[in-house]
C-alpha positions as CSV (number, residue, x, y, z in Angstrom):
1,M,-29.8,31.3,33.7
2,G,-29.8,34.4,31.4
3,Q,-26.4,36.0,33.1
4,G,-24.3,32.4,32.1
5,L,-26.2,32.1,28.9
6,H,-24.5,35.7,28.0
7,G,-21.4,34.7,29.9
8,S,-20.5,31.5,27.7
9,A,-21.6,33.8,24.4
10,T,-19.0,36.3,25.4
11,T,-16.2,33.4,26.3
12,T,-17.6,31.9,22.9
13,E,-16.4,35.1,21.4
14,A,-13.0,35.7,22.8
15,V,-12.0,32.0,22.4
16,R,-13.1,32.6,18.7
17,R,-11.5,35.8,17.9
18,A,-8.3,35.0,19.8
19,I,-8.4,31.5,17.4
20,Q,-8.8,33.8,14.2
21,H,-5.8,36.1,15.1
22,S,-3.4,33.1,16.1
23,Q,-4.5,32.4,12.0
24,E,-3.7,36.0,11.0
25,S,-0.9,35.8,12.8
26,L,1.1,33.4,11.3
27,E,-0.1,34.0,7.7
28,A,1.8,37.0,8.5
29,S,5.2,35.5,9.1
30,P,6.8,34.7,6.3
31,S,8.7,31.9,8.9
32,A,5.1,30.2,10.0
33,T,6.7,27.1,7.2
34,A,9.8,27.4,7.7
35,S,10.8,24.8,10.5
36,V,8.7,22.3,8.1
37,P,10.4,19.6,6.7
38,R,10.4,19.8,3.0
39,A,10.2,16.7,0.9
40,S,12.7,15.2,-1.6
41,Q,11.3,16.3,-5.3
42,N,12.0,13.3,-7.8
43,G,14.6,11.6,-8.8
44,S,16.2,12.1,-5.6
45,G,16.2,8.2,-4.7
46,E,12.9,8.6,-2.2
47,P,10.4,5.9,-1.8
48,Q,7.3,7.2,-3.0
49,S,4.5,6.5,-0.4
50,I,1.3,5.3,-1.4
51,C,-0.3,6.6,2.3
52,S,-1.1,9.8,2.8
53,Q,1.1,12.5,1.6
54,G,-0.7,15.7,0.2
55,A,0.2,17.7,2.9
56,R,3.6,18.5,1.1
57,D,1.3,20.0,-1.6
58,K,-0.4,22.5,0.7
59,L,3.2,23.2,2.2
60,S,4.9,24.1,-1.1
61,G,1.8,24.6,-3.5
62,A,3.3,22.3,-5.7
63,D,1.4,21.2,-8.8
64,A,-0.2,18.1,-8.1
65,A,-0.2,16.4,-11.9
66,S,4.1,16.8,-11.4
67,A,4.6,14.4,-9.0
68,S,1.1,12.4,-8.1
69,L,2.8,10.3,-5.8
70,E,4.1,12.5,-2.1
71,P,7.1,11.1,-1.0
72,P,7.5,11.3,3.1
73,L,7.3,14.4,4.8
74,Q,10.2,13.1,6.0
75,S,14.0,11.6,4.6
76,F,15.2,8.6,6.6
77,D,18.1,6.9,5.2
78,L,18.1,3.7,2.9
79,P,18.5,1.3,5.8
80,R,15.6,1.9,7.9
81,R,13.5,2.1,4.2
82,L,15.1,-1.2,3.5
83,A,13.7,-2.7,7.6
84,A,10.4,-0.6,6.4
85,E,9.8,-2.6,3.3
86,A,10.8,-6.2,5.4
87,L,9.3,-5.9,8.2
88,G,5.8,-4.9,6.0
89,T,6.4,-7.3,3.9
90,A,6.9,-10.3,6.2
91,L,4.3,-9.5,7.8
92,L,1.8,-8.8,4.6
93,L,2.8,-12.8,4.5
94,A,2.3,-13.6,7.8
95,I,-1.3,-12.6,8.0
96,V,-2.0,-14.4,4.2
97,I,-0.7,-17.3,5.1
98,G,-1.9,-17.4,9.3
99,S,-5.1,-16.2,8.5
100,G,-5.4,-18.9,6.0
101,I,-5.0,-21.5,8.5
102,M,-7.1,-20.3,11.2
103,G,-9.8,-19.7,8.9
104,E,-9.7,-22.9,7.2
105,R,-8.9,-24.6,10.6
106,L,-13.0,-23.1,11.6
107,A,-14.5,-23.2,8.8
108,G,-15.0,-27.6,9.3
109,G,-14.9,-27.8,5.1
110,N,-16.9,-25.0,4.3
111,V,-14.3,-23.1,2.1
112,A,-16.1,-19.5,1.7
113,M,-15.8,-19.2,5.4
114,A,-12.3,-19.8,5.3
115,L,-11.9,-17.4,2.5
116,L,-14.0,-14.8,4.1
117,G,-11.8,-14.5,7.2
118,N,-8.6,-14.9,4.9
119,T,-9.9,-11.8,2.9
120,L,-11.0,-9.6,6.4
121,A,-8.2,-10.2,7.2
122,T,-5.3,-8.9,4.9
123,G,-7.7,-6.2,4.0
124,A,-7.4,-5.2,7.8
125,G,-3.9,-5.7,7.9
126,L,-2.8,-3.7,4.8
127,V,-4.9,-0.9,6.0
128,V,-2.7,-0.9,9.3
129,L,0.3,-2.0,7.3
130,I,0.4,0.8,4.9
131,T,-0.5,2.8,7.9
132,M,2.5,2.5,10.0
133,L,5.3,2.2,6.9
134,G,4.1,3.9,4.3
135,P,6.1,7.3,6.0
136,V,8.8,5.2,5.9
137,S,9.6,3.3,2.9
138,G,6.2,3.4,0.7
139,A,5.0,1.1,1.9
140,H,5.2,-0.8,-1.6
141,F,5.9,-4.3,-0.3
142,N,5.5,-5.2,-3.9
143,P,7.6,-5.7,-6.8
144,A,4.6,-4.2,-9.0
145,V,4.5,-1.5,-7.4
146,T,7.9,-0.7,-6.8
147,L,8.5,-1.0,-10.7
148,V,5.7,1.0,-11.6
149,F,7.4,4.3,-9.5
150,A,10.8,3.7,-10.7
151,L,9.3,3.0,-14.6
152,R,8.3,6.1,-13.4
153,R,11.3,8.4,-12.7
154,E,10.8,8.3,-9.0
155,I,12.8,6.3,-7.5
156,D,16.3,5.3,-8.6
157,G,18.1,1.8,-10.3
158,W,20.3,1.4,-6.9
159,T,16.5,1.5,-4.5
160,T,14.4,-0.2,-7.1
161,L,16.5,-3.0,-7.0
162,A,17.1,-3.3,-3.3
163,Y,13.7,-2.8,-2.7
164,I,13.0,-5.6,-4.7
165,A,15.1,-8.5,-3.1
166,I,14.0,-7.1,0.2
167,Q,10.5,-7.6,-0.8
168,L,11.7,-11.0,-2.1
169,V,13.0,-12.7,0.9
170,S,11.1,-11.1,3.4
171,A,7.4,-12.2,2.0
172,I,9.5,-15.8,2.4
173,I,10.0,-15.2,6.1
174,G,6.8,-13.9,6.6
175,V,5.8,-16.9,5.5
176,W,7.9,-19.2,7.9
177,V,6.9,-17.3,10.5
178,A,3.5,-18.9,9.5
179,H,4.3,-22.2,9.9
180,L,5.6,-21.3,13.2
181,M,3.1,-19.9,14.3
182,F,1.4,-22.5,14.1
183,G,3.3,-25.6,13.9
184,E,3.3,-27.0,10.9
185,A,6.2,-27.7,9.2
186,V,9.1,-24.2,8.4
187,L,10.2,-25.7,5.2
188,Q,6.5,-26.3,2.1
189,I,6.1,-27.2,-1.1
190,S,3.0,-26.6,-2.4
191,T,0.7,-28.9,-3.9
192,K,-2.3,-26.9,-4.8
193,L,-2.2,-26.0,-8.8
194,R,-4.5,-22.7,-9.7
195,D,-3.5,-23.0,-14.1
196,G,-5.2,-22.6,-16.9
197,P,-6.0,-18.5,-18.7
198,A,-8.8,-17.9,-16.9
199,Q,-6.5,-17.4,-13.5
200,A,-3.4,-15.3,-15.2
201,F,-5.9,-12.9,-16.2
202,S,-7.8,-13.1,-12.9
203,E,-3.9,-11.7,-11.8
204,G,-4.0,-9.3,-15.3
205,V,-6.8,-7.8,-13.7
206,A,-6.5,-8.1,-10.4
207,T,-3.5,-5.9,-10.9
208,F,-4.5,-3.1,-12.8
209,G,-7.3,-2.5,-10.9
210,L,-5.0,-2.4,-7.6
211,I,-2.4,0.4,-9.8
212,A,-4.8,2.6,-11.0
213,A,-6.5,2.7,-7.5
214,I,-3.3,3.9,-6.0
215,L,-2.2,6.1,-8.5
216,G,-6.4,7.3,-8.6
217,S,-6.6,7.6,-5.2
218,L,-3.1,9.6,-4.4
219,R,-3.7,11.7,-7.0
220,F,-6.9,12.5,-5.6
221,R,-7.4,11.8,-1.8
222,P,-3.8,10.9,-0.6
223,E,-4.7,10.3,2.8
224,A,-7.0,7.6,1.8
225,T,-5.0,5.8,0.2
226,P,-4.2,3.0,2.9
227,F,-8.2,2.2,3.3
228,I,-8.5,2.1,-0.9
229,V,-5.6,-1.0,-1.0
230,G,-7.0,-2.1,1.8
231,L,-10.7,-2.5,0.5
232,Y,-9.6,-2.8,-3.6
233,I,-7.7,-6.0,-1.8
234,T,-10.5,-7.4,0.0
235,S,-13.3,-7.2,-2.9
236,A,-10.6,-8.6,-5.2
237,Y,-10.4,-11.3,-3.4
238,W,-14.3,-12.0,-4.3
239,F,-14.2,-10.7,-8.2
240,T,-11.1,-12.4,-9.3
241,A,-10.8,-16.5,-9.1
242,S,-7.5,-16.1,-8.9
243,T,-8.2,-14.4,-5.3
244,S,-5.8,-11.3,-6.1
245,F,-2.6,-12.0,-5.5
246,A,-1.6,-9.6,-7.2
247,N,2.0,-9.2,-6.4
248,P,4.8,-11.3,-7.3
249,A,6.9,-11.6,-3.5
250,V,4.0,-12.4,-2.3
251,T,2.9,-14.9,-4.9
252,V,7.0,-17.0,-4.7
253,A,6.3,-17.1,-0.9
254,R,2.8,-18.7,-1.6
255,S,4.2,-21.5,-3.4
256,L,6.2,-22.3,-0.5
257,S,3.8,-23.2,1.9
258,N,1.5,-26.1,1.7
259,T,-1.2,-24.5,3.0
260,F,-5.1,-22.8,2.3
261,A,-4.0,-20.0,0.8
262,G,-0.9,-21.5,-1.4
263,I,0.5,-22.1,-5.0
264,A,1.9,-24.8,-6.3
265,P,5.2,-23.1,-8.5
266,A,4.6,-24.5,-12.2
267,S,1.6,-21.9,-11.1
268,V,3.9,-18.9,-10.4
269,P,5.4,-17.6,-13.2
270,S,2.0,-17.4,-15.2
271,F,0.9,-15.7,-12.2
272,I,3.8,-13.5,-12.8
273,I,3.5,-12.5,-16.0
274,A,0.0,-11.3,-15.8
275,Q,0.9,-9.6,-13.2
276,L,3.0,-7.4,-14.3
277,A,1.5,-7.2,-17.5
278,G,-1.3,-5.9,-15.7
279,A,0.5,-3.1,-13.8
280,F,2.5,-1.6,-16.8
281,A,-1.4,-1.1,-18.3
282,A,-2.4,0.5,-15.2
283,M,0.3,2.7,-15.1
284,A,0.0,3.4,-18.7
285,L,-3.7,4.3,-18.5
286,A,-3.0,5.9,-15.5
287,G,-0.4,8.6,-16.4
288,W,-3.4,10.3,-19.6
289,L,-6.4,9.3,-17.4
290,F,-5.0,11.1,-14.1
291,R,-2.6,13.9,-15.7
292,E,-4.1,17.6,-15.3
293,A,-5.1,19.4,-17.6
294,R,-3.2,22.2,-19.4
295,P,-5.4,25.7,-18.9
296,A,-5.4,26.9,-22.4
């Protein structure tokens, strides 16, 4: 038994030394990181990602304050980035509308249970979609997010327009997919009014919190961003009177579903105005709050 322990300790020490030697060799080699694909710089038109890309700073030593949103390590062409935005936005709306229909059918008239099912599906779905598609397109799925990145000069004007257009179209397609899955009429118009100053103010607050969460997490914990976004939306479903649409494309698309998650077209303009106001306010605050202090 004593020999066994001694042999195990000797093997462990040998492995430790081998690992240490490998690390020292990598650090000494000038080509150790030469093959790592480099991300494009701001202003190149590459989408800024809301998923984890913290490795770029570790590789390049760039100042995190110069760009709080890390672009993908791999460069994808615009058609594939738009395809990723289309897929993610459509699936997001299929999740929102589909889980709303399922929750309402299973809850037996208990609105709280239906909302809980809708909430959990949406939050979980966001984590998956952002993790999966963030490295390709940045996983915006939201015109408010895209406009914030554009105003920060992190994506160019044509990319911004293309993203917003594909988000709007894909959101509507996602609603239709949900209708087909549950045997609903594909073409619908919602009759669910969500009017009043409190509802609009709630959307401003919800979108403010979403943008602040994205920018803050990308500044300090980029690897956690998918979970932060998913958890924030999960909570905002319940602490806002509007159930946190926080997304102009989602708002427009949900007006075309007369189901649990719908919104009447008459309520859409006030929601979108409030969402954009909240997004821009969060962008302004984050630009000051999260800026790294310059050394004296």
